[in-house]
N, C-alpha and C positions, 0 to 999 in steps of 0.2 A: 486552427481545426476546432479547436473546443470552443471557441468562440462562436463559430457558426451552430453549432449544437449543443449548447451548455448542460441540455437533460440527456445526453447520449452516453449510457453507463459504460458501453463496449468502448467508446473511444476515450473516455478517462482513463479508464483500466489499461487500455494499449499507451498511452501516454505517460502513465505511472509507472507501468513495466519497463519501460524505455528508458527513464530517468531512473530507473533502480538499477538497470544494468549500468548504465553510463556512469553510476557513483560506486560501482563495486571496488575500484582500485583505492578509495578514499575511506571505506568502511572502518570504523572504529579507528580511527586516526585522531590525535589531539590537535593536529597542526594540518592545516587543508590551504589549499591555493584559493584565492579571492572567487568568490562565487560559487565554490562548492557546498557549502551550507544552505546556500540557497534552494539547489538544487535537490537536496536532500527533502526541504522542505515542501518543495514542489511536486517530489515523488508522494510523500507522504498526505499531501493534500488531494492529489489526483487519486490516489488509491482509495481512501477515506471518500471520497466523494462518489466513485464507483460503486462502493460498498453500498452506500447510502441510497443511492439512485435504483439498485438492484436489489433490494433487499432479502431475498432468496437466493441470491447467487453464494453458495458455499466458497466456490473457487477465486470470487474476489475478496473475500474476508481471508482465505487462508493466503493469499499472495500479498494482502496488507500485513497480516500476521509476519509472515516471512521477511518483507522489508522492514519493518519494525525491530524484529530479531537483530537482523544483519547491520541495521544503522548504528548504533551504540547502545552502550550499556545501560543509558540513561531510560533507552525506550522499552526495555524488557519488559518491565511492570504491565505496560499497555499493550505489548505485544500477547503476552499471556492472557488479556482480557480479551483482546480481537480472535484470538485462536479458538476460546470458550465458545464465542459467539459464533465462530464458522463450524465448530461441532453442534451446536444446534441447530443451524441452519440447514447442515448435512441432515442431521436427524429429521428435521421438517419436512424436507421434499423427498424422505427415504433413501437418501445416500448415505453410505456408509465407508 
């Protein structure tokens, strides 16, 4: 579906959230079955793209930060930056 609408932020967000939920049992695990690492990367990419395509969406930024917080300890610093960006976006549109 994303191939037919590559600029649809809502579609990328939904795809990223689906992958994020699918990855839940494997979060913060050192050993994962084959293909799981690629799903983590795909979720990260889809949520980041949704955030880029909809720069005023605080909720997309929050979901992306949550995904990063839960993915692994290595993504913690990046999650902190994305969370700060989400707060800035929310303030910019008057949402607190």
